[in-house]
Each structure stands twice: as structure tokens, then as C-alpha cells.
N, C-alpha and C positions, 0 to 999 in steps of 0.2 A: 079764396089762396091768402089774400094779406093777411085776415084776423088769425090765419093759421099762424104764418111765419111771425106776426108779431108775438103770439103768445110764446111760439118756440125760442126767439129772442130773448123774450121775458124771463123766461125757465133757467136760460143758458147762464143769464145774469146774475139770476138767483142763487144757481148751484153755486158759480162762482166766489161769489159772494158768502156762502157758507164755510168753501173751503177757507176761504181767508180769514174768517172768523176763528176758524179750528187749529190753524197755524200758531206755533206758540212762539210771543215776542221775543226778539233777540234785541239784545242790548245794544245801542249804537257801537261801542267798543268793540263786539265781536264779529270777526269776519263770517259770511255766510257765502253759498255759493246760491246763483239765480237761480228758482224756480223753473224745470223747464217742463210744462205741461204736454208740449206736443214733439216731442224728443227725435219723431222720423222725419216731421215738418223742416224743423230747424237742421240736422243735419244733411238734408237733400238742399237747401240753400246753401248750406257751407262747402258741398261738395259742388256746385254751380259756379261757386264765385272763385274756388280753386282751381287751375286749369289742371286736366290730367295729364300726364304723359309716360310714357314706360321705354327702358331700355330696348334695343333691338331684339328681337327673336333670337333665341341661343346666346346671347352675349355673355362671353366670359370677359373679365378685363385681364389684361397681359401681365406677365411677368415681367417685376420692377429690374431696371437694368440701368445701375446708377453710373452717370459721368459716363456714357455710351451713346456713339451716332449710331442708331439705329437704322434697319433698310428703310423705316418708313420717315427717317429725317430728309427734312427739305435741304440741299445742303448749301443753298444759295439763302434759302432765309437764316439758317443756322450764320452764315458768314456776315450778312447784315445787321443779325442780332446784337454780334459779336462787336463788330464794328459800332454800334451804337453805346454800349458801353466802354468801348476806349474812348470813343469821342467825351462821353460823360466822367470820365476819367474814375467807372466803378463805382458811381457815387450809389449810397445806399445797399451797396456787396456787405459794410460792415457797419454793426451798431455803433451809435457815440461812444468814446471812451471805449473802444473795441483794446482786450488784452487779451496774451496768451498766459492760462493760468499754468499750466505744465504739460511737458510734451511725453509724459508716460502715465496717463489718466489711467485707472484699473479698474475701473465701474462700469461693466459692460451694459447697465443697464440705463445710461446717460451718454448723451452726444458724445463723441469725441471723433476727431479726421483722424483716420486710419493711414499711416504711411509707412511701411514695410514695421518695423519695430515703433514706430512713434505711434502714438495716440493722443494728439494734440487735443488740450480741452482750450478753449477760450470762453470770454464772458466779456461783459461792459463794468469800468470802474467806476463808473456814475450815474448808470440808471438804476442800480437796486432800490433807493432811494426816493425817488420819482414816484410822483401819482401817477397813476393809469384809470385810463377812463372805464368807471364802473358801468357806464352804457355805451353801448357802439355808437362811434362816430359816425356819418352818413358823407360820403364825399359825393356832390355832385360833378362830375369829371367829363371829359373829350379826351379820349387814349390818344391823340394825335398832338395836342395842345402841349406847347412849351412850358406854359404857366402851372396846368394842371400838373405837367411832370414832376416840375419841381415839389409841388406839396406831396405828389405820392413818395418820392425820394425823403423828403423830413417825415414822414410817416415810420417810412422804413427805419430810418435813423434811429428813432424812437421808440422801436420795435412797439409801435400800436397796433392792433389787430382793428380795422374798419370796413365798411361795406361801401361801395361802390352803386350809383345808381348813371348807366353811360348816359350820354347826352349828344347829340349830334348839331350837327349844322344849323338843321331847322327844328330843333326840340325849342318849344316856347318854356320856358322857366320863370321864376319871379325874380331870380335874379340873376347878374352874368356868371358862364362858368369859368373858372371853378368858386363853388360855395359848398361849404360845411356846415352842416346841422349836427350841433353840439347838444345833445338834452341833458348835458353833464351840468352845464350853467345855461339851460332853455334860452339858446341862442343860435342864429344864424352869422357865422362869419363868412365875409365874400371879399374876394381878392384873392391872388396868393401870397402877397406879401403879408396882410392882415391876418392869414391862415396860417401861416409857417410862425409869425410872433405870436399869434394866439395858443399853437402847439408847444411852443417854448414856454411860452410865462406858465400856462397850464399844467403839462406833462412833461416837461422837460427837468432835465437836472438843475442843481442850484447851480448859477454861471459862475463860480468860484471854484467849481470843479473841474472844469474842462476850460479849454482852450478855445476861445468862439472863431480862431483862423480854420480850425477842422471843419466848419460850416461852409467854408468860401466857396466851394465850387455851385453852392446853393443859393447863399448870401450875395456872391457878385453877380448880381442881376441879369445883367448884360450878354456876361460868358453864359449861364446858365439857359438864357434863352434862346443864344445862338447855335449851341450846341445841342439842346433837346429837337433846335427844329431840323438841324442835320440828319439826327439819329431818326427823326420821324420819315424825313423824307428819305433817306436811306429802305424805310420800310414801306414807301408807296403811303404815308400818312393814314393809318389806317384808324378806323372808327370814327371818320369825318360824317359817313353817311352811313346807313345801317343797310345790313345786307339784304337785297330785295328777298329773297324767301325767305325770310326770319318769320318766325311764326307771329300773328300780331298780339299774341296775348303773352308772349316772354316777359312782359315788362310787370305781372302780375304773377310770376312764379317767386316760388322760394327762393331766397339768396343760394348760391352755388357758391360752397366755400373752396377757397385757392389757396394753397400753401406757397410760400415761396415770395419772391423778394423782385423788385422794381428792373433791375438789371440783369438779371439771369438770362441768358440767351435761350437756357430751355424755357423759361417761363412763359416769355413774351408772346411767342402764338399763340399760347392759351387765352393770356389777357387780353390780346387782340381781339382774338373770336369771340369772347364773352362779350365784348362791347359791340364787337362787328352785330351781334344778334342780338343787341339791348336786354342782356340777362344781368339782371342784379347779381352781384358776388360781395364775398365778404372775403377779403385778404389778409390772412393769417400770416405777419410779416414774420420772416426766417433768415434775416441777415446774419452773417457771420458773428458769434456771440450773443445771438439771442435765445432766450430761455424756451421759446417755444420750439427748438428742435429737441430738447429733453421731452417736451410732450408729443411731439410727433413719435419719438422712438420708442415712448410710454403706450401709445396706440398703436403702433404698425411692427414694431421692430428693428425699425429702418431709419435710418434719413436720408431724404430724397425726395427734390422737388423739380418740376410741380406734382403735387398732389391734390385733388380734388374729391370733397365729398359731395354727393348732389343728394337733398333729400326730395326733388320732386321725382327719382327713380328708386333713389336706394343704391345705387352704386356708387362706390368708392373706387377710385384706382390713381396710378403713377401711370409715366411715359406720356411726355408733352405729344408726338405726333398721333397719339391711339386715343387721348382727350380728345384734339382737335376733331377728328374722326367721328368720335361719339357723338360731340355737341352739334355737328354739323346732322348725323342722324336722326337725333332726339328734338332738337328745336328748329328744325326746317319745317315747311310745307313740302308736300310733297308733289303739288300739282305740276 
């Protein structure tokens, strides 16, 4: 049997060498795709590596109801989320350099706040010329941490889209949380103060274009930490530990895209649920004055947050309470 196996292996090796000799030589500057001689084998391996989930049977996303407290809204949760917004002085609700452009914006294809006959169009007076990250920043974040909240608020102010890797009290990481991985400069920045300085230096506007006092709710560190701690305690310090019935493979899921901003009481329960389930997620910042509001209108025909895009199931949906129920149904174990 051994000689037969040896002959078979020699034949396979000879065949592979022959195939390789017949392939055209490609200059080093030419882009090529790797040759997959065993496509079925590799596709099965990829399927095993990527967890598979699906939406609940016969699931239909709800109709969006902007700025409405629906039947599914937990009024206590909404009140505590709103109180947190007040304690943090609505930091992150507006982009840096926010301004009103016109009260009578007539382009229906772009975002404007409708108030009767008024169509208020807003933007930033300082962010248009600032550098945007070409590759997505990744924030290692604990949801209830006041220092992490300072970083998230700064990312909203600068209108930066970023990814989150949820961490918990017992999570083992290379650095203390928060830390951010910035592939654009091939570096990891550790600590809220250093991260905020990095964000302003690399992705902020020219310092001569804005009054630094506009950043005081974040840069006055003792105030920021104290009020963020109160906001977290009002919410029961969410995300300190992972939800017990969260799927163990949630960490390997594709990031769920969440459109919103840090201080929105409608977005907050969704953000907390993503964190507690240990789900990677991508925050598309949508503070007032953000260009991403136009992007959402072009994509969905409306602006409303929270809005999620889940590549793991193909679901796109509005409405915070229903999003929380959906995440609970899909990303928890059923035992």
C-alpha cells in the first residue's frame, strides 16, 4: 500500500508542476488573483469561519415613525436616556462648527429639518476641509466607561464614522480601554486624552477656524467624567459585563452598521444592546450638520435614527425598540 501511495503523491506533484509551468509569467507590477484549484474546499472553510445567522421566520421590518414614542418604547428607558443627554449638555448632538445655512431649503433630495413651512438646512462651517480617515478607525470601547464616552462624543463632533469592538470588565486586551487602532497612520493610541488629541490633530479642522471653548464639555475632563458617570449610572452601567445568553460567536460576526449619534435617547438602547451582546458595530455619525444625513436620505428616502444595516442577515430597519427585539432574537442562544 505504501509504494502505491508514494507513486500517487509523485504523480500529483508532477501534475502540479506541469500546470505551474504552463501558467503565463506575470510581471511584478501586474495585479493578479490567486489561483484556487480547490474552490469547493476553500468556500466550505470560509463558511465555517463566518458564523451564520438569520432573521426570525417571517420577520418584517417595522414602518418608520420619526420622533415618535411607539407602543414598544420603554418610557423609563427613554427618560433615563434623555436625562443622560441633559447631564452631558447634548454633547455630540451637533458637529463641530454647526451652523444654520437656510430656513427655506428647497432640494427634496437632501436633508432638511421640516417644521411647518420651514425647511432648516444646517452644516458645519469648519469640517469641510478637514481630513477624513480613508480607512476606518477601530475603537476598543466599554459602553458605560466615562473615558470611552468622551472619545465617542469627539468622534461625533468631528463627524467620523468608526467601528467599535465591545470590551467588558473581564476582557483581556493588549492595552487599557479605551484605545483606538488607526490604520491610516499604522498606530494604536491609548487613553482618552491621547485619543482626543490625535483625532483633533489628524482629522480636526484648522485650530484657527474654531473657538476651542466649543470643546469644553469634553476637554474639561473632571466635568466630562463626572457627568458621564451619572449618565451611565442612570442607565444601570450597561455593557460592563456581557449578556449571559449572548451567542459565543458574536465577536466573529460582520460589524452591524448603526446610524446615529451618542446622545440620542432613541439610539442609546440600541447602542447598549449591541455592546452587551458583544457585537462588533460600525457607527455612522449623524449629528446635526453631518453630511451623513444626506447620505441616508439618498439611501432610504428619509432621515431617522436609529437605523441599522445587518450584513449578517441582510436586514435593514428603523425603530429603536424593534431593533433591540431583533438583536435579542438573532444574537442570543435559545437554551
